[in-house]
A tleap script that builds the chain and sets N, CA, C and O, in Angstrom:
source leaprc.protein.ff14SB
mol = sequence {
  NMET PRO VAL PRO THR GLU LEU ASN LEU HIE
  ARG GLN SER ARG VAL LEU GLU ILE ALA TYR
  GLU ASP GLY THR ARG PHE HIE LEU PRO CYS
  GLU TYR LEU ARG VAL TYR SER PRO SER ALA
  GLU VAL GLN GLY HIE ALA PRO ASP GLN ARG
  VAL ILE GLN ALA GLY LYS GLU GLY VAL GLY
  ILE ASP ARG ILE GLU PRO VAL GLY ASN TYR
  ALA VAL CYS LEU HIE PHE ASP ASP GLU HIE
  ASN THR GLY ILE TYR SER TRP GLU TYR LEU
  TYR ARG LEU GLY VAL GLU GLN GLU GLN LEU
  TRP ARG GLU TYR LEU ASP GLU LEU GLU GLN
  THR GLY TYR GLN ARG LYS VAL ARG PRO CSER
}
set mol.1.N position { 34.598 -28.053 -27.862 }
set mol.1.CA position { 34.778 -27.772 -26.523 }
set mol.1.C position { 35.779 -27.187 -26.050 }
set mol.1.O position { 36.783 -27.798 -26.416 }
set mol.2.N position { 36.098 -26.095 -25.264 }
set mol.2.CA position { 36.968 -25.938 -24.723 }
set mol.2.C position { 37.423 -26.508 -23.035 }
set mol.2.O position { 36.696 -26.168 -22.102 }
set mol.3.N position { 38.286 -27.114 -22.854 }
set mol.3.CA position { 38.900 -27.512 -21.440 }
set mol.3.C position { 39.714 -27.231 -20.774 }
set mol.3.O position { 40.768 -26.953 -21.347 }
set mol.4.N position { 39.701 -27.159 -19.475 }
set mol.4.CA position { 40.909 -26.098 -18.842 }
set mol.4.C position { 41.568 -27.722 -18.898 }
set mol.4.O position { 41.200 -28.871 -19.142 }
set mol.5.N position { 43.375 -26.602 -18.308 }
set mol.5.CA position { 44.025 -27.451 -17.829 }
set mol.5.C position { 44.787 -27.879 -16.407 }
set mol.5.O position { 45.462 -28.754 -15.865 }
set mol.6.N position { 43.904 -26.072 -16.157 }
set mol.6.CA position { 44.767 -25.568 -14.626 }
set mol.6.C position { 43.058 -24.833 -14.202 }
set mol.6.O position { 42.247 -24.317 -14.972 }
set mol.7.N position { 42.953 -25.076 -12.506 }
set mol.7.CA position { 41.418 -24.345 -12.381 }
set mol.7.C position { 42.511 -23.945 -10.537 }
set mol.7.O position { 43.141 -24.672 -9.768 }
set mol.8.N position { 42.259 -22.732 -10.564 }
set mol.8.CA position { 43.196 -22.252 -9.209 }
set mol.8.C position { 42.162 -21.346 -8.612 }
set mol.8.O position { 41.584 -20.498 -9.292 }
set mol.9.N position { 41.924 -21.539 -7.275 }
set mol.9.CA position { 41.610 -20.085 -6.542 }
set mol.9.C position { 42.112 -19.196 -5.712 }
set mol.9.O position { 43.058 -19.686 -5.095 }
set mol.10.N position { 42.004 -18.653 -5.569 }
set mol.10.CA position { 42.862 -17.645 -4.885 }
set mol.10.C position { 42.047 -16.908 -3.721 }
set mol.10.O position { 41.785 -15.717 -3.557 }
set mol.11.N position { 41.716 -18.144 -2.913 }
set mol.11.CA position { 40.742 -17.550 -2.272 }
set mol.11.C position { 40.954 -15.858 -1.694 }
set mol.11.O position { 39.877 -15.263 -1.661 }
set mol.12.N position { 42.219 -14.979 -1.223 }
set mol.12.CA position { 42.582 -14.103 -0.733 }
set mol.12.C position { 41.842 -12.470 -1.638 }
set mol.12.O position { 41.240 -11.440 -1.335 }
set mol.13.N position { 42.307 -13.042 -2.648 }
set mol.13.CA position { 41.889 -12.141 -3.809 }
set mol.13.C position { 40.653 -12.517 -4.110 }
set mol.13.O position { 40.045 -11.845 -4.943 }
set mol.14.N position { 40.144 -13.434 -3.625 }
set mol.14.CA position { 38.697 -14.058 -4.236 }
set mol.14.C position { 37.860 -13.743 -5.595 }
set mol.14.O position { 36.809 -13.169 -5.878 }
set mol.15.N position { 39.622 -14.911 -6.765 }
set mol.15.CA position { 39.449 -15.082 -8.068 }
set mol.15.C position { 39.643 -16.196 -8.461 }
set mol.15.O position { 40.547 -16.951 -8.101 }
set mol.16.N position { 38.720 -16.416 -9.316 }
set mol.16.CA position { 39.459 -17.869 -10.047 }
set mol.16.C position { 39.817 -17.850 -11.181 }
set mol.16.O position { 39.239 -17.465 -12.197 }
set mol.17.N position { 40.980 -18.354 -10.989 }
set mol.17.CA position { 42.236 -18.458 -12.211 }
set mol.17.C position { 42.066 -19.826 -13.226 }
set mol.17.O position { 42.246 -20.956 -12.772 }
set mol.18.N position { 41.742 -19.614 -14.488 }
set mol.18.CA position { 41.367 -21.091 -14.793 }
set mol.18.C position { 41.981 -20.497 -16.497 }
set mol.18.O position { 41.993 -19.323 -16.864 }
set mol.19.N position { 42.385 -21.554 -17.200 }
set mol.19.CA position { 43.514 -22.066 -17.734 }
set mol.19.C position { 42.943 -22.819 -18.799 }
set mol.19.O position { 42.235 -23.768 -18.460 }
set mol.20.N position { 43.139 -22.543 -20.331 }
set mol.20.CA position { 42.567 -23.526 -20.884 }
set mol.20.C position { 43.526 -24.025 -22.370 }
set mol.20.O position { 44.263 -23.343 -23.083 }
set mol.21.N position { 43.188 -25.326 -22.443 }
set mol.21.CA position { 44.107 -25.834 -23.556 }
set mol.21.C position { 45.138 -24.815 -24.786 }
set mol.21.O position { 46.298 -24.800 -25.198 }
set mol.22.N position { 43.681 -23.952 -25.025 }
set mol.22.CA position { 44.248 -23.491 -26.397 }
set mol.22.C position { 44.911 -21.917 -25.773 }
set mol.22.O position { 44.465 -20.860 -26.221 }
set mol.23.N position { 45.957 -21.934 -24.755 }
set mol.23.CA position { 46.453 -21.262 -24.114 }
set mol.23.C position { 45.921 -20.053 -23.306 }
set mol.23.O position { 46.353 -19.586 -22.252 }
set mol.24.N position { 45.002 -19.712 -23.975 }
set mol.24.CA position { 43.327 -18.806 -23.123 }
set mol.24.C position { 43.775 -19.218 -21.643 }
set mol.24.O position { 43.979 -20.297 -21.087 }
set mol.25.N position { 43.849 -17.598 -21.176 }
set mol.25.CA position { 44.110 -17.456 -19.536 }
set mol.25.C position { 42.631 -16.772 -18.788 }
set mol.25.O position { 41.963 -16.019 -19.496 }
set mol.26.N position { 42.186 -17.042 -17.442 }
set mol.26.CA position { 40.831 -16.393 -17.241 }
set mol.26.C position { 41.256 -15.883 -16.049 }
set mol.26.O position { 42.352 -16.294 -15.668 }
set mol.27.N position { 40.811 -15.271 -15.510 }
set mol.27.CA position { 40.701 -14.667 -13.898 }
set mol.27.C position { 39.542 -13.947 -13.510 }
set mol.27.O position { 39.123 -12.945 -14.090 }
set mol.28.N position { 39.201 -14.309 -12.839 }
set mol.28.CA position { 37.491 -14.545 -12.863 }
set mol.28.C position { 36.863 -13.976 -11.449 }
set mol.28.O position { 36.560 -15.001 -10.838 }
set mol.29.N position { 36.528 -12.867 -10.651 }
set mol.29.CA position { 36.196 -12.808 -9.664 }
set mol.29.C position { 35.030 -13.286 -8.808 }
set mol.29.O position { 33.922 -13.162 -9.329 }
set mol.30.N position { 35.094 -13.885 -7.413 }
set mol.30.CA position { 34.557 -14.949 -7.358 }
set mol.30.C position { 32.535 -13.742 -7.302 }
set mol.30.O position { 31.460 -14.324 -7.450 }
set mol.31.N position { 32.623 -12.387 -7.100 }
set mol.31.CA position { 31.445 -12.217 -7.308 }
set mol.31.C position { 31.034 -12.071 -8.807 }
set mol.31.O position { 29.816 -12.150 -8.969 }
set mol.32.N position { 31.631 -11.913 -9.727 }
set mol.32.CA position { 31.590 -12.019 -11.353 }
set mol.32.C position { 31.098 -13.260 -11.472 }
set mol.32.O position { 30.086 -13.379 -12.164 }
set mol.33.N position { 31.447 -13.985 -11.092 }
set mol.33.CA position { 31.409 -15.774 -11.164 }
set mol.33.C position { 29.765 -15.994 -10.277 }
set mol.33.O position { 28.955 -16.760 -10.800 }
set mol.34.N position { 29.406 -15.314 -9.021 }
set mol.34.CA position { 28.294 -15.105 -8.349 }
set mol.34.C position { 27.393 -14.868 -8.946 }
set mol.34.O position { 26.821 -15.806 -9.503 }
set mol.35.N position { 26.950 -13.704 -9.067 }
set mol.35.CA position { 25.926 -12.898 -9.905 }
set mol.35.C position { 25.526 -13.572 -11.555 }
set mol.35.O position { 24.448 -13.535 -12.150 }
set mol.36.N position { 26.883 -14.188 -11.990 }
set mol.36.CA position { 25.964 -15.341 -13.369 }
set mol.36.C position { 26.134 -16.057 -13.015 }
set mol.36.O position { 26.761 -16.859 -13.708 }
set mol.37.N position { 25.861 -16.346 -12.019 }
set mol.37.CA position { 25.460 -18.101 -11.662 }
set mol.37.C position { 24.595 -18.695 -12.574 }
set mol.37.O position { 23.549 -18.063 -12.726 }
set mol.38.N position { 24.751 -20.130 -13.498 }
set mol.38.CA position { 23.849 -21.002 -14.621 }
set mol.38.C position { 22.473 -21.291 -13.523 }
set mol.38.O position { 21.350 -21.130 -14.001 }
set mol.39.N position { 22.543 -21.524 -12.723 }
set mol.39.CA position { 21.234 -21.430 -11.551 }
set mol.39.C position { 19.485 -21.190 -12.606 }
set mol.39.O position { 19.086 -20.471 -13.522 }
set mol.40.N position { 19.161 -21.852 -12.084 }
set mol.40.CA position { 17.448 -21.482 -12.165 }
set mol.40.C position { 16.838 -20.299 -11.188 }
set mol.40.O position { 15.835 -19.587 -11.219 }
set mol.41.N position { 17.941 -20.459 -10.327 }
set mol.41.CA position { 17.700 -19.503 -9.170 }
set mol.41.C position { 18.029 -17.820 -9.734 }
set mol.41.O position { 17.249 -16.869 -9.781 }
set mol.42.N position { 19.316 -17.886 -10.077 }
set mol.42.CA position { 19.956 -16.878 -11.044 }
set mol.42.C position { 19.454 -16.162 -12.193 }
set mol.42.O position { 19.364 -14.937 -12.277 }
set mol.43.N position { 19.093 -17.114 -13.182 }
set mol.43.CA position { 18.728 -17.273 -14.289 }
set mol.43.C position { 17.434 -17.297 -14.955 }
set mol.43.O position { 17.079 -16.848 -16.045 }
set mol.44.N position { 16.848 -17.890 -14.094 }
set mol.44.CA position { 15.103 -18.029 -14.115 }
set mol.44.C position { 15.106 -19.147 -15.002 }
set mol.44.O position { 16.079 -19.881 -15.175 }
set mol.45.N position { 13.630 -19.298 -15.745 }
set mol.45.CA position { 13.400 -20.310 -17.279 }
set mol.45.C position { 14.039 -19.548 -18.587 }
set mol.45.O position { 14.659 -19.941 -19.575 }
set mol.46.N position { 13.547 -18.149 -18.073 }
set mol.46.CA position { 13.723 -17.722 -19.233 }
set mol.46.C position { 14.705 -16.072 -19.239 }
set mol.46.O position { 15.259 -15.577 -18.257 }
set mol.47.N position { 14.682 -15.694 -20.181 }
set mol.47.CA position { 16.151 -14.087 -19.868 }
set mol.47.C position { 15.337 -13.290 -19.229 }
set mol.47.O position { 15.912 -12.360 -18.664 }
set mol.48.N position { 13.829 -13.337 -19.084 }
set mol.48.CA position { 13.354 -11.801 -19.006 }
set mol.48.C position { 13.111 -12.029 -17.058 }
set mol.48.O position { 12.549 -11.274 -16.264 }
set mol.49.N position { 13.698 -13.175 -16.856 }
set mol.49.CA position { 12.972 -14.145 -15.617 }
set mol.49.C position { 14.388 -13.943 -14.866 }
set mol.49.O position { 14.180 -14.293 -13.704 }
set mol.50.N position { 15.662 -13.560 -14.995 }
set mol.50.CA position { 16.855 -13.284 -15.064 }
set mol.50.C position { 16.507 -12.680 -13.584 }
set mol.50.O position { 15.589 -11.876 -13.424 }
set mol.51.N position { 17.603 -13.301 -12.174 }
set mol.51.CA position { 17.604 -12.276 -11.053 }
set mol.51.C position { 18.587 -11.296 -10.772 }
set mol.51.O position { 19.736 -11.739 -10.789 }
set mol.52.N position { 18.450 -9.921 -10.483 }
set mol.52.CA position { 19.740 -9.420 -10.189 }
set mol.52.C position { 20.227 -9.931 -8.713 }
set mol.52.O position { 19.504 -9.955 -7.717 }
set mol.53.N position { 21.551 -10.320 -8.768 }
set mol.53.CA position { 22.042 -10.304 -7.756 }
set mol.53.C position { 23.549 -9.003 -6.649 }
set mol.53.O position { 24.760 -8.862 -6.475 }
set mol.54.N position { 22.474 -8.545 -6.344 }
set mol.54.CA position { 23.427 -7.322 -5.551 }
set mol.54.C position { 23.493 -7.346 -4.180 }
set mol.54.O position { 22.481 -7.287 -3.481 }
set mol.55.N position { 24.257 -7.402 -3.879 }
set mol.55.CA position { 25.540 -7.571 -2.193 }
set mol.55.C position { 26.166 -8.688 -2.281 }
set mol.55.O position { 26.313 -9.564 -1.428 }
set mol.56.N position { 26.583 -8.619 -3.491 }
set mol.56.CA position { 27.743 -9.946 -3.781 }
set mol.56.C position { 29.013 -9.550 -3.612 }
set mol.56.O position { 29.917 -10.180 -4.161 }
set mol.57.N position { 29.284 -8.393 -2.789 }
set mol.57.CA position { 31.037 -8.054 -3.632 }
set mol.57.C position { 32.267 -8.513 -3.265 }
set mol.57.O position { 33.358 -8.524 -3.835 }
set mol.58.N position { 31.529 -9.234 -1.239 }
set mol.58.CA position { 31.973 -9.111 -0.521 }
set mol.58.C position { 32.252 -11.788 -0.737 }
set mol.58.O position { 32.903 -12.694 -0.216 }
set mol.59.N position { 31.576 -11.657 -1.433 }
set mol.59.CA position { 31.148 -13.284 -1.628 }
set mol.59.C position { 32.355 -13.903 -2.366 }
set mol.59.O position { 32.857 -13.531 -3.427 }
set mol.60.N position { 32.749 -15.054 -1.468 }
set mol.60.CA position { 33.487 -16.071 -2.125 }
set mol.60.C position { 33.772 -17.340 -2.147 }
set mol.60.O position { 32.875 -17.969 -1.587 }
set mol.61.N position { 34.617 -18.014 -2.541 }
set mol.61.CA position { 34.101 -19.729 -3.117 }
set mol.61.C position { 34.216 -20.276 -1.852 }
set mol.61.O position { 34.805 -19.453 -1.151 }
set mol.62.N position { 33.811 -21.714 -0.943 }
set mol.62.CA position { 34.754 -22.436 -0.106 }
set mol.62.C position { 34.789 -23.708 -0.957 }
set mol.62.O position { 35.290 -24.692 -0.413 }
set mol.63.N position { 34.279 -23.857 -2.360 }
set mol.63.CA position { 34.891 -25.240 -2.194 }
set mol.63.C position { 34.005 -25.571 -3.722 }
set mol.63.O position { 32.839 -25.255 -3.958 }
set mol.64.N position { 35.069 -26.378 -4.730 }
set mol.64.CA position { 34.760 -26.574 -6.190 }
set mol.64.C position { 34.717 -27.941 -6.132 }
set mol.64.O position { 35.715 -28.630 -5.922 }
set mol.65.N position { 33.271 -28.506 -6.361 }
set mol.65.CA position { 33.040 -29.945 -6.550 }
set mol.65.C position { 33.286 -30.385 -8.621 }
set mol.65.O position { 32.606 -29.977 -9.563 }
set mol.66.N position { 34.084 -31.000 -8.626 }
set mol.66.CA position { 34.061 -31.704 -10.315 }
set mol.66.C position { 32.639 -32.022 -10.477 }
set mol.66.O position { 32.027 -32.210 -9.425 }
set mol.67.N position { 32.038 -32.113 -11.488 }
set mol.67.CA position { 30.800 -32.818 -12.101 }
set mol.67.C position { 31.279 -33.485 -13.846 }
set mol.67.O position { 31.514 -32.965 -14.937 }
set mol.68.N position { 31.242 -34.822 -13.324 }
set mol.68.CA position { 31.653 -35.382 -14.224 }
set mol.68.C position { 32.834 -34.656 -15.346 }
set mol.68.O position { 33.371 -33.585 -15.064 }
set mol.69.N position { 33.002 -35.074 -16.064 }
set mol.69.CA position { 34.364 -34.049 -16.858 }
set mol.69.C position { 34.169 -33.616 -17.774 }
set mol.69.O position { 34.620 -33.845 -18.896 }
set mol.70.N position { 32.828 -32.307 -17.081 }
set mol.70.CA position { 32.467 -31.581 -17.895 }
set mol.70.C position { 32.565 -29.799 -17.591 }
set mol.70.O position { 32.787 -28.787 -18.255 }
set mol.71.N position { 32.276 -30.126 -16.281 }
set mol.71.CA position { 31.695 -28.930 -15.551 }
set mol.71.C position { 32.428 -29.073 -13.951 }
set mol.71.O position { 33.105 -29.945 -13.406 }
set mol.72.N position { 31.905 -27.742 -13.546 }
set mol.72.CA position { 32.044 -27.868 -11.563 }
set mol.72.C position { 31.030 -27.055 -11.111 }
set mol.72.O position { 30.700 -25.943 -11.525 }
set mol.73.N position { 30.443 -27.899 -9.976 }
set mol.73.CA position { 29.710 -26.786 -9.102 }
set mol.73.C position { 30.320 -26.058 -7.650 }
set mol.73.O position { 30.833 -26.500 -6.622 }
set mol.74.N position { 30.030 -24.944 -8.073 }
set mol.74.CA position { 31.128 -23.865 -7.309 }
set mol.74.C position { 30.336 -23.652 -6.395 }
set mol.74.O position { 29.327 -23.010 -6.688 }
set mol.75.N position { 30.553 -24.201 -4.707 }
set mol.75.CA position { 30.029 -23.931 -3.602 }
set mol.75.C position { 30.356 -22.239 -3.181 }
set mol.75.O position { 31.509 -21.916 -2.897 }
set mol.76.N position { 29.291 -21.275 -3.175 }
set mol.76.CA position { 30.292 -19.851 -2.541 }
set mol.76.C position { 29.547 -19.532 -0.900 }
set mol.76.O position { 28.335 -19.553 -0.683 }
set mol.77.N position { 30.478 -19.286 -0.016 }
set mol.77.CA position { 30.089 -18.585 1.271 }
set mol.77.C position { 28.625 -18.325 1.703 }
set mol.77.O position { 28.016 -18.365 2.772 }
set mol.78.N position { 28.320 -18.041 0.417 }
set mol.78.CA position { 26.611 -17.198 0.935 }
set mol.78.C position { 25.648 -18.145 0.266 }
set mol.78.O position { 24.798 -17.730 -0.522 }
set mol.79.N position { 25.801 -19.599 0.625 }
set mol.79.CA position { 25.054 -21.111 0.379 }
set mol.79.C position { 24.949 -21.001 -0.677 }
set mol.79.O position { 24.320 -22.028 -0.935 }
set mol.80.N position { 25.177 -20.187 -2.181 }
set mol.80.CA position { 24.637 -20.776 -3.083 }
set mol.80.C position { 25.504 -21.548 -3.499 }
set mol.80.O position { 26.720 -21.376 -3.425 }
set mol.81.N position { 24.712 -22.811 -4.152 }
set mol.81.CA position { 25.895 -23.770 -4.948 }
set mol.81.C position { 24.884 -24.724 -5.802 }
set mol.81.O position { 25.135 -25.929 -5.834 }
set mol.82.N position { 23.747 -24.214 -6.495 }
set mol.82.CA position { 22.522 -24.325 -7.359 }
set mol.82.C position { 23.491 -24.690 -8.683 }
set mol.82.O position { 23.134 -25.627 -9.398 }
set mol.83.N position { 24.642 -23.995 -8.988 }
set mol.83.CA position { 24.843 -23.681 -10.376 }
set mol.83.C position { 25.498 -25.073 -11.196 }
set mol.83.O position { 25.627 -26.142 -10.599 }
set mol.84.N position { 25.687 -24.988 -11.899 }
set mol.84.CA position { 26.661 -26.021 -12.528 }
set mol.84.C position { 27.406 -24.865 -13.626 }
set mol.84.O position { 26.746 -24.329 -14.516 }
set mol.85.N position { 28.676 -24.623 -13.435 }
set mol.85.CA position { 29.328 -24.242 -14.306 }
set mol.85.C position { 30.147 -25.642 -15.552 }
set mol.85.O position { 31.003 -26.520 -15.448 }
set mol.86.N position { 29.355 -25.177 -16.489 }
set mol.86.CA position { 30.607 -25.958 -17.663 }
set mol.86.C position { 31.977 -25.596 -18.350 }
set mol.86.O position { 32.134 -24.396 -18.579 }
set mol.87.N position { 32.698 -26.204 -18.609 }
set mol.87.CA position { 33.955 -25.784 -19.142 }
set mol.87.C position { 34.198 -24.772 -20.791 }
set mol.87.O position { 35.145 -24.267 -21.395 }
set mol.88.N position { 32.677 -24.905 -20.970 }
set mol.88.CA position { 31.705 -23.632 -22.152 }
set mol.88.C position { 31.943 -22.968 -21.174 }
set mol.88.O position { 33.052 -22.473 -20.979 }
set mol.89.N position { 30.754 -22.810 -20.227 }
set mol.89.CA position { 29.730 -21.491 -19.866 }
set mol.89.C position { 31.165 -20.699 -19.514 }
set mol.89.O position { 31.410 -19.736 -20.240 }
set mol.90.N position { 32.306 -21.077 -18.277 }
set mol.90.CA position { 33.249 -20.472 -17.713 }
set mol.90.C position { 33.987 -19.926 -18.678 }
set mol.90.O position { 34.334 -18.793 -18.342 }
set mol.91.N position { 34.576 -20.392 -20.262 }
set mol.91.CA position { 35.343 -19.838 -21.490 }
set mol.91.C position { 34.745 -18.626 -21.720 }
set mol.91.O position { 35.367 -17.564 -21.758 }
set mol.92.N position { 32.878 -18.810 -21.963 }
set mol.92.CA position { 32.092 -17.813 -21.993 }
set mol.92.C position { 32.194 -16.456 -20.821 }
set mol.92.O position { 32.147 -15.257 -21.098 }
set mol.93.N position { 32.300 -16.895 -19.874 }
set mol.93.CA position { 32.498 -16.408 -19.120 }
set mol.93.C position { 34.132 -15.168 -18.826 }
set mol.93.O position { 34.099 -13.938 -18.768 }
set mol.94.N position { 34.992 -15.807 -18.737 }
set mol.94.CA position { 36.275 -14.910 -19.377 }
set mol.94.C position { 36.011 -14.384 -20.631 }
set mol.94.O position { 36.002 -13.165 -20.460 }
set mol.95.N position { 35.790 -14.629 -21.806 }
set mol.95.CA position { 35.443 -14.557 -23.196 }
set mol.95.C position { 34.977 -12.758 -22.739 }
set mol.95.O position { 35.535 -11.668 -22.622 }
set mol.96.N position { 33.454 -13.428 -22.586 }
set mol.96.CA position { 32.573 -11.481 -22.513 }
set mol.96.C position { 32.800 -11.157 -20.933 }
set mol.96.O position { 31.767 -10.694 -20.451 }
set mol.97.N position { 33.946 -11.279 -19.915 }
set mol.97.CA position { 33.918 -10.640 -18.928 }
set mol.97.C position { 33.523 -9.010 -19.169 }
set mol.97.O position { 32.452 -8.526 -18.803 }
set mol.98.N position { 34.437 -8.371 -19.755 }
set mol.98.CA position { 34.379 -7.336 -20.196 }
set mol.98.C position { 32.620 -6.286 -19.701 }
set mol.98.O position { 32.051 -5.509 -18.934 }
set mol.99.N position { 32.541 -7.477 -21.396 }
set mol.99.CA position { 30.841 -6.668 -21.481 }
set mol.99.C position { 29.799 -7.115 -20.266 }
set mol.99.O position { 28.952 -6.317 -19.862 }
set mol.100.N position { 29.914 -8.346 -19.758 }
set mol.100.CA position { 28.644 -8.751 -19.195 }
set mol.100.C position { 28.991 -7.950 -17.756 }
set mol.100.O position { 28.159 -7.199 -17.248 }
set mol.101.N position { 30.307 -8.190 -17.158 }
set mol.101.CA position { 30.598 -7.104 -15.924 }
set mol.101.C position { 29.575 -5.924 -16.109 }
set mol.101.O position { 28.455 -5.977 -15.601 }
set mol.102.N position { 30.115 -4.592 -17.046 }
set mol.102.CA position { 29.318 -3.332 -17.263 }
set mol.102.C position { 27.556 -3.834 -17.057 }
set mol.102.O position { 26.662 -3.323 -16.382 }
set mol.103.N position { 27.562 -5.044 -17.962 }
set mol.103.CA position { 25.793 -4.799 -17.895 }
set mol.103.C position { 25.531 -5.370 -16.526 }
set mol.103.O position { 24.499 -4.823 -16.139 }
set mol.104.N position { 25.982 -6.240 -15.569 }
set mol.104.CA position { 25.883 -6.505 -14.390 }
set mol.104.C position { 25.899 -4.947 -13.476 }
set mol.104.O position { 25.064 -4.731 -12.598 }
set mol.105.N position { 26.957 -3.968 -13.841 }
set mol.105.CA position { 26.831 -2.528 -12.619 }
set mol.105.C position { 25.571 -2.110 -13.586 }
set mol.105.O position { 24.554 -2.199 -12.898 }
set mol.106.N position { 25.219 -1.645 -15.058 }
set mol.106.CA position { 24.251 -0.684 -15.747 }
set mol.106.C position { 22.929 -1.470 -14.666 }
set mol.106.O position { 22.382 -0.526 -14.096 }
set mol.107.N position { 22.558 -2.219 -14.413 }
set mol.107.CA position { 21.570 -3.352 -14.088 }
set mol.107.C position { 21.511 -2.783 -11.902 }
set mol.107.O position { 20.559 -2.375 -11.236 }
set mol.108.N position { 22.894 -3.035 -11.520 }
set mol.108.CA position { 22.871 -2.255 -10.286 }
set mol.108.C position { 22.524 -0.980 -10.383 }
set mol.108.O position { 21.335 -0.722 -10.191 }
set mol.109.N position { 23.015 -0.396 -10.551 }
set mol.109.CA position { 22.651 1.350 -11.250 }
set mol.109.C position { 21.420 1.267 -11.312 }
set mol.109.O position { 20.748 1.832 -10.449 }
set mol.110.N position { 20.883 0.631 -12.220 }
set mol.110.CA position { 19.061 0.837 -12.745 }
set mol.110.C position { 18.183 0.391 -11.324 }
set mol.110.O position { 16.971 0.264 -11.151 }
set mol.111.N position { 19.071 0.256 -10.613 }
set mol.111.CA position { 18.081 -0.787 -9.764 }
set mol.111.C position { 18.167 0.340 -8.070 }
set mol.111.O position { 17.296 0.577 -7.234 }
set mol.112.N position { 19.661 0.797 -8.173 }
set mol.112.CA position { 19.619 1.873 -7.613 }
set mol.112.C position { 20.294 1.388 -5.980 }
set mol.112.O position { 20.217 1.831 -4.834 }
set mol.113.N position { 20.902 0.345 -6.595 }
set mol.113.CA position { 21.877 -0.553 -5.120 }
set mol.113.C position { 23.361 0.360 -5.850 }
set mol.113.O position { 23.770 0.652 -6.973 }
set mol.114.N position { 23.768 0.541 -4.482 }
set mol.114.CA position { 25.535 1.316 -4.695 }
set mol.114.C position { 26.251 -0.131 -4.218 }
set mol.114.O position { 26.156 -0.964 -3.317 }
set mol.115.N position { 27.021 0.133 -5.418 }
set mol.115.CA position { 28.445 -1.686 -4.591 }
set mol.115.C position { 28.997 -0.686 -3.499 }
set mol.115.O position { 28.980 0.544 -3.445 }
set mol.116.N position { 29.572 -1.806 -2.512 }
set mol.116.CA position { 30.061 -1.804 -1.646 }
set mol.116.C position { 31.449 -2.017 -2.149 }
set mol.116.O position { 31.823 -3.184 -2.030 }
set mol.117.N position { 32.378 -1.129 -2.722 }
set mol.117.CA position { 34.050 -2.120 -2.797 }
set mol.117.C position { 34.692 -2.209 -1.687 }
set mol.117.O position { 34.537 -1.248 -0.934 }
set mol.118.N position { 35.608 -3.347 -1.200 }
set mol.118.CA position { 36.309 -4.025 -0.459 }
set mol.118.C position { 37.596 -2.974 -1.324 }
set mol.118.O position { 37.875 -2.487 -2.420 }
set mol.119.N position { 38.189 -3.115 0.473 }
set mol.119.CA position { 39.303 -1.898 0.438 }
set mol.119.C position { 40.362 -3.784 0.015 }
set mol.119.O position { 40.112 -4.947 0.329 }
set mol.120.N position { 41.590 -3.081 -0.862 }
set mol.120.CA position { 42.376 -4.046 -1.647 }
set mol.120.C position { 43.490 -4.711 -0.457 }
set mol.120.O position { 44.309 -5.568 -0.790 }
savepdb mol mol.pdb
quit
């Protein structure tokens, strides 16, 4: 199981930077982490029950709470805080970021939602 050696929240850019002991480093936007929350509220109890999370472009993380030695709970500023992000799940989100992000954008497009891009 991959274990992080660093976890840095960049509040202004809304990015969680994670470094793992194997040398891998990921920069995961808060929006991406929020829309792929592992909570049942987002994922449902089966793959076909997943709820598309539109309107999360500006979401940030207020705090990060450790959960044992294996995970963190991310407290988002939209009050979502029910997902437990295991080290393994965060690693998977990093490895599959490009593909999962594309799938998310496709899902939004299918619903007709137009993402509002934040100014840099």
